[in-house]
C-alpha positions as CSV (number, residue, x, y, z in Angstrom):
1,M,-15.6,-8.8,-7.4
2,P,-15.1,-12.6,-7.0
3,S,-11.9,-14.0,-8.4
4,G,-13.9,-16.3,-10.8
5,A,-15.6,-13.4,-12.6
6,A,-15.0,-12.7,-16.2
7,S,-11.7,-11.0,-16.8
8,A,-10.1,-9.6,-19.9
9,S,-6.7,-10.7,-21.0
10,A,-4.0,-8.0,-20.4
11,G,-1.6,-9.9,-22.8
12,Y,0.4,-11.2,-19.9
13,V,-0.5,-14.1,-17.7
14,G,-4.1,-12.8,-18.4
15,G,-7.0,-15.1,-17.6
16,V,-5.1,-16.9,-15.0
17,T,-6.7,-16.6,-11.5
18,G,-5.6,-18.4,-8.4
19,I,-4.9,-17.9,-4.7
20,G,-1.5,-18.8,-3.5
21,G,-2.5,-18.4,0.3
22,A,-5.2,-18.3,2.8
23,L,-7.9,-15.7,2.0
24,M,-10.8,-15.0,4.3
25,T,-14.5,-15.1,3.5
26,V,-15.8,-11.7,2.4
27,N,-17.9,-10.5,5.2
28,S,-18.4,-6.8,4.7
29,A,-19.8,-4.5,2.0
30,S,-16.4,-2.9,1.5
31,A,-14.3,-6.1,1.3
32,G,-13.5,-8.2,-1.7
33,I,-11.2,-10.3,-3.8
34,I,-9.5,-9.2,-7.1
35,S,-8.2,-11.7,-9.6
36,G,-4.6,-11.3,-11.0
37,A,-6.1,-11.0,-14.4
38,Q,-8.2,-7.9,-13.4
39,L,-5.1,-6.3,-11.8
40,N,-3.0,-6.8,-14.9
41,S,-5.8,-5.4,-17.2
42,R,-4.7,-1.9,-15.9
43,P,-2.3,0.5,-17.7
44,V,-0.1,1.8,-15.0
45,T,2.9,4.0,-14.6
46,R,4.5,2.0,-11.7
47,P,3.8,-1.4,-10.0
48,G,2.1,-0.2,-6.9
49,E,-0.6,1.5,-9.0
50,V,-2.2,-1.8,-9.8
51,L,-3.7,-1.6,-6.3
52,E,-5.9,1.1,-7.5
53,E,-8.2,-1.8,-8.7
54,V,-9.1,-1.7,-4.9
55,P,-12.1,0.7,-4.9
56,G,-11.3,4.2,-3.4
57,L,-7.6,3.7,-3.2
58,I,-5.3,6.2,-4.6
59,V,-1.6,5.2,-5.2
60,T,0.7,8.0,-6.2
61,Q,4.4,9.2,-5.9
62,H,6.2,12.4,-4.7
63,S,9.7,11.4,-5.3
64,G,11.9,9.1,-7.4
65,E,10.6,5.9,-8.8
66,G,12.5,3.6,-6.3
67,K,10.8,5.1,-3.3
68,A,7.6,3.7,-1.7
69,N,4.3,5.0,-3.0
70,Q,2.0,7.4,-1.3
71,F,-1.4,6.0,-0.4
72,F,-4.8,7.7,0.1
73,L,-8.0,5.9,1.3
74,R,-11.2,6.8,3.1
75,G,-10.2,10.3,3.8
76,F,-6.6,9.4,4.9
77,N,-3.3,10.6,3.7
78,L,-1.8,7.2,4.6
79,D,1.7,8.6,3.8
80,H,3.7,5.6,2.7
81,G,1.6,3.1,4.5
82,T,0.8,4.3,8.1
83,D,-2.8,3.0,8.2
84,I,-2.9,0.6,5.4
85,A,-1.5,-2.8,6.1
86,I,0.0,-4.4,3.1
87,H,1.1,-8.1,2.8
88,V,2.8,-10.1,-0.1
89,D,2.7,-13.8,0.1
90,G,2.1,-13.7,3.9
91,M,4.9,-11.3,4.5
92,P,4.4,-7.8,6.0
93,V,5.5,-5.0,3.6
94,N,5.0,-2.2,6.2
95,M,8.1,-1.3,8.2
96,R,7.7,0.0,11.7
97,T,10.2,2.3,13.3
98,H,11.4,3.2,9.8
99,A,13.9,5.9,8.9
100,H,11.4,7.7,6.6
101,G,8.1,7.2,8.1
102,Q,6.1,4.8,10.3
103,G,4.6,1.9,8.3
104,Y,6.7,2.6,5.2
105,A,5.5,0.1,2.6
106,D,7.7,-0.2,-0.4
107,L,5.8,-2.3,-3.1
108,N,8.3,-1.6,-6.0
109,F,9.4,-5.2,-5.7
110,L,5.9,-6.4,-6.7
111,I,5.7,-8.4,-10.1
112,P,2.0,-7.9,-11.2
113,E,2.2,-10.7,-13.7
114,L,2.7,-13.2,-10.8
115,V,-0.2,-12.0,-8.7
116,G,-2.9,-14.8,-8.3
117,A,-5.3,-12.8,-6.2
118,V,-5.7,-9.7,-4.0
119,E,-7.8,-9.7,-0.9
120,F,-8.8,-6.2,0.5
121,H,-10.6,-5.1,3.7
122,K,-11.6,-1.5,4.7
123,G,-11.9,-0.7,8.3
124,P,-10.5,-2.4,11.5
125,Y,-13.2,-5.1,11.6
126,F,-11.1,-8.3,10.9
127,V,-9.3,-10.4,13.5
128,R,-6.3,-11.2,11.2
129,D,-5.6,-7.5,10.6
130,G,-3.4,-5.8,13.3
131,D,-0.9,-3.0,13.1
132,F,-1.5,-0.4,10.4
133,A,-4.8,-1.8,9.3
134,S,-7.3,0.8,10.6
135,A,-8.2,2.4,7.2
136,G,-7.8,-0.9,5.4
137,S,-5.6,-4.0,4.6
138,V,-4.4,-5.5,1.3
139,R,-3.1,-9.1,1.1
140,I,-1.4,-10.0,-2.2
141,D,-0.8,-13.7,-3.0
142,Y,1.5,-14.9,-5.9
143,L,0.6,-17.8,-8.1
144,D,2.1,-21.3,-7.4
145,K,2.3,-22.1,-11.1
146,L,1.6,-20.4,-14.5
147,D,-0.8,-21.8,-17.1
148,R,1.9,-20.7,-19.7
149,N,5.3,-19.5,-19.3
150,I,6.0,-15.8,-20.3
151,A,8.7,-13.6,-21.8
152,L,8.0,-10.0,-22.3
153,T,9.8,-6.7,-23.3
154,T,8.4,-3.2,-22.8
155,L,10.0,0.0,-24.4
156,G,8.4,3.4,-23.7
157,S,8.9,7.2,-23.3
158,F,11.4,8.9,-21.1
159,G,13.8,5.9,-21.2
160,F,11.5,3.1,-20.0
161,K,12.7,-0.3,-20.6
162,R,11.5,-3.5,-18.9
163,G,12.1,-7.2,-19.3
164,L,10.5,-10.1,-17.7
165,S,10.6,-13.8,-17.8
166,A,8.6,-16.2,-15.8
167,A,8.3,-20.0,-16.0
168,S,6.9,-22.8,-14.0
169,V,7.8,-26.5,-14.5
170,P,6.9,-29.7,-12.6
171,L,9.5,-30.9,-10.3
172,G,9.1,-34.0,-8.3
173,T,5.5,-34.1,-7.0
174,G,5.4,-30.3,-7.1
175,N,6.0,-27.2,-9.2
176,L,9.0,-24.8,-9.5
177,L,8.3,-21.3,-10.5
178,V,11.1,-18.9,-11.3
179,A,10.8,-15.2,-12.5
180,G,13.3,-12.5,-13.2
181,E,12.7,-8.7,-14.0
182,A,15.0,-5.8,-15.0
183,Q,13.8,-2.3,-15.4
184,T,15.4,1.2,-16.3
185,Y,13.5,4.5,-16.4
186,D,14.5,8.2,-16.6
187,G,11.2,10.0,-16.5
188,P,10.6,13.5,-17.9
189,W,12.7,15.1,-15.2
190,V,15.5,17.6,-15.8
191,V,17.7,15.4,-13.6
192,P,16.8,11.9,-14.9
193,D,15.7,9.3,-12.4
194,A,18.2,6.9,-13.7
195,L,16.2,4.0,-12.1
196,R,17.9,0.8,-12.2
197,K,16.0,-2.3,-10.9
198,L,16.6,-6.0,-10.6
199,N,14.0,-8.3,-9.2
200,G,13.8,-12.1,-8.9
201,V,11.4,-14.8,-7.5
202,A,11.8,-18.6,-7.0
203,R,9.1,-20.8,-5.4
204,Y,8.7,-24.5,-4.9
205,S,5.2,-25.7,-4.1
206,Q,3.3,-28.9,-3.6
207,G,-0.4,-29.5,-3.2
208,T,-3.0,-26.7,-2.9
209,A,-3.6,-23.7,-0.8
210,T,-5.6,-25.9,1.7
211,D,-3.4,-29.0,1.6
212,G,0.2,-28.5,0.7
213,F,3.2,-26.3,1.2
214,A,5.3,-23.7,-0.5
215,V,8.9,-22.2,-0.1
216,T,9.7,-18.9,-1.8
217,G,12.7,-16.8,-2.2
218,M,12.7,-13.2,-3.4
219,A,15.4,-10.7,-4.2
220,Y,15.1,-7.1,-5.1
221,W,17.5,-4.2,-5.5
222,S,17.1,-0.7,-7.1
223,K,18.9,2.6,-7.2
224,W,17.6,6.0,-8.4
225,N,17.9,9.8,-8.5
226,A,14.8,11.7,-7.2
227,T,13.1,14.9,-8.2
228,N,11.1,15.6,-4.9
229,Q,8.2,18.1,-4.6
230,I,9.0,21.6,-5.6
231,P,7.7,25.0,-4.4
232,E,5.2,26.8,-6.7
233,R,7.1,30.1,-6.4
234,A,10.2,28.6,-7.8
235,V,8.5,27.6,-11.0
236,A,6.5,30.9,-11.2
237,E,9.7,33.0,-10.9
238,G,11.5,30.9,-13.6
239,I,14.1,29.5,-11.2
240,I,13.3,26.0,-12.4
241,G,10.9,24.4,-14.8
242,R,7.9,22.2,-13.9
243,Y,10.0,19.2,-14.0
244,G,13.0,20.7,-12.5
245,T,14.7,20.2,-9.1
246,L,16.4,22.4,-6.5
247,D,18.7,19.7,-5.3
248,P,20.0,17.4,-8.1
249,T,21.6,15.1,-5.7
250,D,18.4,13.7,-4.0
251,G,17.9,10.0,-4.6
252,G,18.3,6.6,-2.9
253,D,19.0,2.9,-3.0
254,T,17.2,-0.1,-1.5
255,G,17.4,-3.8,-1.3
256,R,15.0,-6.5,0.0
257,F,15.8,-10.3,0.3
258,S,13.3,-12.7,1.8
259,L,12.7,-16.5,2.4
260,S,9.2,-17.5,3.3
261,G,7.3,-20.7,3.7
262,R,3.7,-21.7,4.2
263,W,2.1,-25.1,5.1
264,S,-1.7,-26.1,5.3
265,Q,-3.5,-29.3,6.1
266,S,-7.4,-29.8,6.0
267,G,-9.6,-32.5,7.3
268,A,-13.1,-33.2,8.1
269,G,-12.8,-31.1,11.4
270,G,-11.2,-28.0,9.7
271,I,-8.0,-26.6,8.4
272,T,-4.7,-25.8,10.0
273,R,-2.3,-23.1,8.5
274,A,1.2,-22.1,9.3
275,S,3.6,-19.7,7.7
276,A,7.0,-18.1,8.4
277,Y,9.4,-15.6,6.9
278,V,12.7,-13.8,7.4
279,I,13.5,-10.6,5.5
280,R,16.7,-8.7,5.1
281,Y,16.1,-5.0,4.2
282,Q,18.2,-2.0,3.6
283,M,17.5,1.6,2.4
284,N,19.2,4.9,2.0
285,L,17.4,8.1,1.1
286,W,18.9,11.5,0.4
287,N,16.1,14.2,0.6
288,N,16.0,18.0,0.7
289,F,12.4,19.2,1.1
290,T,13.1,22.8,2.6
291,Y,16.4,23.6,0.6
292,F,18.0,26.4,2.8
293,L,15.6,26.9,5.5
294,N,17.7,25.3,8.4
295,D,21.2,25.8,7.0
296,P,21.5,28.7,4.6
297,V,25.2,27.8,3.8
298,N,25.0,24.1,3.3
299,G,21.5,23.4,2.6
300,D,19.1,21.1,4.2
301,Q,19.7,17.8,2.6
302,F,19.7,14.8,4.9
303,R,20.3,11.0,4.5
304,Q,18.0,8.5,6.2
305,R,19.4,5.0,6.6
306,D,17.5,1.9,7.5
307,A,19.0,-1.6,7.8
308,R,17.1,-4.4,9.4
309,V,16.5,-8.1,9.7
310,L,12.9,-9.1,10.5
311,G,11.2,-12.4,11.0
312,G,7.9,-13.8,12.0
313,G,5.1,-16.1,11.4
314,E,1.5,-17.1,11.9
315,I,-0.4,-20.3,12.7
316,S,-4.1,-20.6,12.7
317,R,-6.7,-23.3,13.0
318,V,-10.3,-23.3,11.8
319,F,-12.6,-25.7,13.6
320,Q,-15.9,-26.6,12.0
321,G,-18.8,-27.7,14.2
322,D,-22.2,-26.9,15.3
323,L,-24.0,-24.9,17.9
324,F,-27.3,-26.4,18.8
325,G,-27.5,-27.9,15.3
326,L,-26.5,-24.6,13.6
327,P,-23.4,-24.5,11.3
328,M,-20.5,-23.0,13.2
329,E,-16.8,-22.2,12.7
330,N,-14.2,-21.1,15.4
331,E,-11.0,-19.5,14.2
332,I,-8.0,-19.2,16.4
333,G,-4.6,-17.9,15.5
334,V,-1.2,-16.5,16.8
335,Q,1.1,-14.0,14.9
336,T,4.6,-13.0,15.8
337,R,7.1,-10.4,14.4
338,T,10.6,-9.2,15.5
339,D,12.6,-6.4,13.8
340,D,16.3,-6.0,14.6
341,I,16.8,-2.4,13.3
342,R,19.7,0.2,12.7
343,V,18.2,3.5,11.8
344,G,19.9,6.8,11.3
345,L,19.5,10.4,10.2
346,F,22.4,12.4,8.9
347,N,22.9,16.0,7.7
348,T,24.5,15.9,4.1
349,T,25.4,18.1,1.1
350,A,25.3,16.6,-2.3
351,R,25.3,13.2,-0.5
352,Q,28.4,13.9,1.4
353,Y,28.3,13.5,5.2
354,R,28.3,16.6,7.4
355,S,27.0,15.5,10.8
356,T,25.0,12.9,12.7
357,V,21.6,13.8,14.0
358,L,20.9,10.3,15.3
359,D,22.2,6.7,14.9
360,D,20.0,4.3,16.8
361,R,19.6,0.6,17.2
362,V,16.1,-0.8,17.9
363,L,14.9,-4.3,18.8
364,E,11.1,-4.2,18.4
365,A,8.9,-7.4,18.9
366,S,5.2,-8.2,18.9
367,A,2.8,-11.1,19.4
368,A,-0.8,-11.3,18.7
369,F,-3.6,-13.7,19.6
370,Y,-6.9,-13.7,17.8
371,Y,-10.2,-15.6,18.0
372,E,-13.4,-15.5,16.0
373,N,-16.7,-17.3,16.2
374,R,-18.9,-17.5,13.1
375,V,-22.5,-18.9,13.1
376,R,-25.2,-19.2,10.6
377,W,-28.3,-18.7,12.7
378,T,-30.8,-18.9,9.8
379,D,-30.7,-18.9,6.0
380,W,-30.8,-15.0,6.3
381,L,-28.7,-14.3,9.4
382,R,-25.0,-15.0,10.2
383,T,-22.6,-13.4,12.7
384,S,-19.0,-13.2,13.5
385,V,-17.8,-12.3,16.9
386,G,-14.2,-12.2,18.0
387,F,-11.3,-10.2,19.5
388,R,-7.6,-9.6,18.8
389,A,-4.9,-9.0,21.6
390,D,-1.6,-7.5,20.6
391,G,1.5,-7.0,22.8
392,Y,4.5,-4.9,21.9
393,Y,8.1,-4.6,23.3
394,A,10.9,-2.3,22.2
395,D,14.5,-1.8,23.3
396,V,15.9,1.4,21.9
397,R,19.7,1.9,22.2
398,S,20.3,5.6,21.0
399,D,23.5,7.5,20.4
400,T,21.8,10.1,22.6
401,A,21.7,8.4,26.0
402,A,18.7,10.2,27.2
403,N,16.6,8.8,24.3
404,S,17.5,5.2,25.1
405,G,15.1,3.0,26.9
406,R,12.6,0.2,26.9
407,A,8.9,0.3,26.3
408,R,5.9,-2.1,26.6
409,D,2.3,-1.8,25.5
410,G,-0.8,-3.9,24.7
411,I,-4.2,-3.5,23.3
412,V,-7.3,-5.7,23.0
413,N,-9.8,-5.0,20.3
414,P,-13.2,-6.5,19.7
415,K,-14.5,-7.3,16.3
416,L,-18.2,-7.9,15.3
417,G,-20.0,-8.5,12.0
418,V,-23.6,-9.3,11.2
419,V,-24.8,-10.3,7.8
420,F,-28.5,-10.2,6.8
421,G,-29.7,-12.0,3.7
422,P,-29.6,-12.8,1.0
423,W,-32.9,-11.5,-0.1
424,A,-33.4,-11.0,-3.8
425,D,-29.6,-11.4,-4.2
426,T,-29.0,-8.6,-1.6
427,E,-27.0,-8.8,1.6
428,I,-26.9,-6.2,4.4
429,Y,-23.8,-6.0,6.6
430,L,-23.1,-4.4,10.0
431,N,-19.5,-4.2,11.2
432,Y,-17.8,-2.9,14.2
433,G,-14.2,-3.2,15.4
434,G,-11.2,-1.7,17.1
435,G,-7.9,-1.2,15.5
436,F,-4.5,0.5,16.1
437,H,-1.3,1.7,14.6
438,S,2.1,1.6,16.5
439,N,4.3,4.6,16.7
440,D,8.0,4.8,15.9
441,A,9.6,3.2,19.1
442,R,12.3,6.0,19.2
443,G,9.4,8.5,19.8
444,V,8.1,6.3,22.7
445,T,11.4,6.4,24.6
446,A,12.9,9.8,23.5
447,T,13.0,12.6,26.1
448,V,15.1,15.2,24.3
449,D,15.4,16.4,20.7
450,P,18.2,14.7,19.0
451,A,19.0,17.7,16.9
452,S,18.9,20.0,20.0
453,P,19.4,17.9,23.2
454,L,18.9,20.9,25.5
455,F,15.3,20.9,24.5
456,N,12.9,18.3,26.1
457,I,10.1,16.6,24.0
458,S,7.1,14.7,25.0
459,R,7.0,10.9,24.5
460,S,4.5,9.5,22.1
461,P,2.2,6.6,23.0
462,F,3.4,3.3,21.7
463,L,-0.1,2.0,20.4
464,V,-2.6,4.3,19.1
465,P,-6.2,3.0,19.1
466,S,-8.9,3.5,16.4
467,T,-12.6,2.5,16.3
468,G,-14.6,1.8,13.2
469,Y,-18.3,1.4,12.4
470,E,-19.8,0.4,9.0
471,V,-23.2,-0.5,7.6
472,G,-23.4,-1.6,4.0
473,I,-25.4,-3.3,1.3
474,R,-24.3,-5.6,-1.6
475,N,-26.6,-6.5,-4.5
476,R,-26.1,-9.0,-7.3
477,S,-29.7,-9.2,-8.7
478,I,-28.7,-8.2,-12.2
479,A,-26.7,-10.8,-14.0
480,G,-23.0,-9.8,-14.0
481,L,-23.4,-6.7,-12.0
482,E,-22.2,-6.4,-8.3
483,T,-22.9,-3.1,-6.6
484,S,-22.2,-2.2,-3.0
485,L,-22.8,0.7,-0.9
486,A,-21.2,1.4,2.6
487,L,-21.5,4.1,5.2
488,F,-18.6,4.2,7.5
489,R,-17.0,6.1,10.5
490,L,-13.6,5.8,11.9
491,D,-12.3,7.5,15.1
492,F,-8.6,7.8,15.7
493,A,-7.0,8.8,19.1
494,S,-4.0,10.4,17.3
495,E,-3.5,11.4,13.7
496,N,0.0,11.1,12.1
497,L,0.7,14.2,9.9
498,F,3.4,14.9,7.4
499,Q,6.3,17.3,8.6
500,G,7.9,19.0,5.7
501,D,11.1,20.0,7.5
502,T,12.1,16.4,8.2
503,G,10.1,14.5,5.5
504,T,8.5,12.3,8.2
505,T,5.2,12.0,10.1
506,E,4.6,12.9,13.7
507,P,1.7,12.2,16.1
508,S,-1.0,14.8,16.2
509,R,-4.5,15.4,17.3
510,P,-7.5,13.0,17.5
511,T,-9.7,12.8,14.4
512,R,-13.1,11.5,13.1
513,R,-14.0,10.5,9.6
514,F,-17.3,9.5,8.2
515,G,-18.2,8.9,4.6
516,I,-19.9,6.9,1.9
517,E,-18.4,4.5,-0.6
518,W,-20.2,3.2,-3.7
519,S,-18.7,0.5,-5.9
520,N,-19.9,-1.1,-9.1
521,H,-18.4,-3.9,-11.2
522,Y,-20.3,-5.0,-14.2
523,A,-19.3,-8.1,-16.4
524,L,-21.5,-7.1,-19.2
525,T,-20.3,-10.0,-21.3
526,P,-17.5,-12.5,-21.0
527,W,-15.3,-10.1,-23.0
528,L,-16.6,-6.7,-21.7
529,R,-16.3,-5.4,-18.1
530,L,-17.4,-1.9,-16.7
531,E,-16.4,-0.4,-13.2
532,G,-17.3,2.7,-11.4
533,D,-16.4,3.7,-7.8
534,L,-17.0,6.8,-5.7
535,T,-15.9,7.8,-2.2
536,I,-16.9,10.9,-0.3
537,T,-15.3,11.5,3.0
538,N,-15.7,14.1,5.9
539,A,-12.3,14.2,7.9
540,R,-12.1,16.5,11.0
541,F,-10.0,16.9,14.1
542,S,-12.4,15.8,17.0
543,D,-10.9,18.2,19.5
544,R,-11.1,22.0,19.5
545,D,-8.1,24.1,18.5
546,P,-8.1,27.7,17.1
547,V,-5.8,26.7,14.2
548,G,-8.7,24.8,12.6
549,Q,-10.5,21.4,12.4
550,R,-9.6,20.2,8.9
551,V,-7.1,17.3,8.5
552,P,-4.3,18.3,6.2
553,E,-4.2,16.2,3.1
554,A,-7.3,14.3,3.8
555,P,-9.1,13.7,0.5
556,T,-12.9,14.5,0.3
557,T,-13.7,12.9,-3.1
558,I,-12.1,10.0,-4.9
559,A,-13.6,8.5,-7.9
560,S,-12.7,6.1,-10.7
561,A,-14.3,4.5,-13.8
562,G,-13.0,2.0,-16.3
563,V,-13.9,-0.2,-19.3
564,T,-12.0,-3.4,-20.2
565,F,-12.6,-5.6,-23.2
566,G,-11.1,-8.7,-24.8
567,K,-11.0,-12.5,-24.0
568,G,-8.5,-15.0,-25.3
569,Q,-7.4,-14.3,-28.9
570,G,-7.9,-11.0,-30.7
571,W,-8.2,-7.5,-29.6
572,F,-8.1,-6.4,-26.0
573,G,-7.9,-3.0,-24.2
574,S,-8.7,-0.9,-21.3
575,L,-9.6,2.7,-20.5
576,R,-9.3,3.9,-16.9
577,F,-10.2,7.3,-15.4
578,R,-9.1,8.4,-11.9
579,Y,-10.2,11.5,-10.0
580,F,-8.3,12.7,-6.9
581,G,-10.2,15.6,-5.5
582,P,-9.0,18.8,-3.8
583,R,-7.8,18.6,-0.2
584,P,-7.1,21.0,2.6
585,L,-3.5,21.6,3.1
586,I,-3.7,23.3,6.5
587,E,-6.1,23.1,9.4
588,D,-8.3,26.2,8.6
589,N,-8.8,25.1,5.0
590,S,-7.5,28.4,3.7
591,V,-5.0,26.6,1.5
592,R,-6.1,23.7,-0.8
593,S,-4.7,21.5,-3.4
594,K,-6.0,21.3,-7.0
595,P,-7.9,18.2,-8.2
596,T,-6.1,15.6,-10.4
597,A,-8.0,13.9,-13.2
598,L,-6.1,11.2,-15.2
599,L,-7.0,9.0,-18.0
600,N,-4.9,6.0,-19.1
601,G,-5.5,3.6,-22.0
602,R,-4.4,0.4,-23.4
603,I,-5.0,-1.3,-26.9
604,G,-3.5,-4.6,-27.9
605,Y,-4.0,-7.9,-29.9
606,A,-3.3,-11.4,-28.9
607,F,-2.3,-13.7,-31.8
608,D,-3.2,-17.5,-31.8
609,N,0.4,-18.3,-31.6
610,G,0.7,-17.0,-28.0
611,V,2.3,-13.7,-28.9
612,S,0.7,-10.3,-28.0
613,L,1.3,-6.8,-28.6
614,A,0.0,-4.0,-26.3
615,L,0.3,-0.2,-26.4
616,D,-0.3,1.7,-23.2
617,V,-0.9,5.4,-23.3
618,L,-0.4,7.1,-19.9
619,N,-2.0,10.5,-19.0
620,L,-3.8,10.3,-22.3
621,T,-5.1,13.8,-22.2
622,N,-1.6,15.3,-21.1
623,A,-3.2,16.7,-18.0
624,R,-1.0,19.3,-16.2
625,A,-1.9,18.0,-12.7
626,D,-0.2,17.1,-9.6
627,Q,0.7,13.8,-8.0
628,I,0.8,15.3,-4.6
629,T,0.7,18.8,-3.0
630,Y,1.9,19.9,0.4
631,Y,2.0,23.3,2.1
632,Y,4.9,24.2,4.4
633,E,7.7,26.7,4.8
634,S,10.9,26.5,2.8
635,R,13.7,28.8,1.8
636,L,15.2,29.2,-1.7
637,P,18.7,30.5,-2.5
638,G,18.8,34.3,-2.0
639,E,15.6,34.5,0.0
640,A,16.0,36.4,3.3
641,A,13.5,34.3,5.3
642,A,11.3,31.3,5.3
643,V,8.3,31.4,2.9
644,A,5.0,29.2,3.3
645,D,4.2,27.8,-0.1
646,R,2.5,24.9,-1.9
647,H,5.1,22.3,-2.8
648,F,4.1,19.8,-5.6
649,H,5.2,16.9,-7.5
650,P,3.7,16.9,-11.1
651,V,2.1,14.2,-13.0
652,E,4.3,12.9,-15.8
653,P,3.2,14.1,-19.3
654,T,1.7,11.8,-22.0
655,A,3.8,8.7,-22.3
656,V,3.5,5.6,-24.4
657,R,4.8,2.1,-23.7
658,L,4.9,-0.8,-26.2
659,T,4.9,-4.4,-24.8
660,L,5.6,-7.5,-26.8
661,A,4.8,-10.7,-24.9
662,G,5.1,-14.3,-25.7
663,R,3.3,-17.1,-23.8
664,F,4.4,-20.7,-24.3
């Protein structure tokens, strides 16, 4: 839905829309732009869930609140971000060669009230999207200034407390925006999450997104306990309750500090944009997914450590011109990124060190060049033709000498888009493109198993290609209603699958997905908006193997519906339904997860003095559903051997949160 569409106030910055950075033209049936007001109209449990405003995207959690979310889109279990590229204010959120999973994207530092707009793409059709963007990409831009300053306090069930203050003031010829956030949360767990989070943003900007600059600093820190997924048999046998844990010492801490800047200048011939960033990131995770499977005496808990400094940037130029008198644009750009990483895996008991599995240093660098030509041939035909070239280099210095080494790889991907129309407010889109994800650089150079150096292992490819196809239609013939339908296919040379014994992902077999996506957004009046989305996907391994053809954790059906009302002063509210269909848990489809259907609601009142009061009710029907389900072997205390079982993380029971906000 266009960012200028009618949106209901959420009692926060509500009604303020804006784009703090460069957002491309929507040129597929499955791409779009979401305003910050739309995003903030959703009642959510955790920050990352606001991205469920992207049609067909599921954002969930299988651990403590400080850990990165789990994402599902277009028949993909994206783990913590393997094939969905996420950017905030021009900075990548995905972490490559990460301790816990390739593409790990922790969005817990997001402050939804500062979001100006979100641009989303599905499929690998867009030249600016590179690593991790095969299933889709999401670009989140913060506002440069607020229409009104804000202070809010939220109190809720299970020890939820949150405070936020955000203000912007003129400074010189520009604007200074400052925001600070603090949050605590225990959750319904027998062992409280004890989440403690601090978050801050400071930005100075001048001009506009097309003629101006901004410098932004961000700081985020959190610490928590974690109730990870638990085996069904432990609950059935009464060993623990539904909200219990088998290792009360699981948890983690993380920190993220960044400095970024952007600059743009436009003229009669086009626009030039440049951006750069540097990020200092650290994370510690203690997890025990298999309990006493590998070590019946000390248990299977392990610590994953990640500490890195990464930096990079992008510069692009759009040239406007003509081709034989026809309107034309050429876009050319360069992107770079370098990560200096220390990554480790250690065996622990109750967070106490026992032994080192690996402790590696990795320098990973990449550069990309992209080009796209866009031509409007007639009033009803326009095309985009381009390509993207990526080059990667990694230097791995492992504490196991046989796993040290250097690796290089490159890939060139074509991108093609054709748009027919509009006819009767209807456009038809054809899209084709290649994409890729990078694999963990340690797997590219490793030759022996670090846990058992006598065993050789096969090296993984550095870059794994994908190919996507899409045909779609978008219609706006009914005033206020935008409906789109897309048929898509995506082929991947190697699927990344979750491994329960290590809590990480590993390269697997090639896959093919095809499906249909239907999205509807209806601004019925300036104060009433309806939404409904449905995605149905068929996901299969494309090679033959007796173990089966189903892709574990690949969702077949995802659906959502919502109603939002309110504008300006007076009553406002929202009701959101989300359906996460059953999924095969192993390749032969003999074990499946249960579906999850959740209903969240909000009701509030905005007074004419700038004060608003909002009540959120999460899991309104108190559904006993699961956030996530896996199937793998584990061993409980007293069990003589490993047992294959479903392992699940439950949805939190009904919770209420009351927010008092003031805007001035």
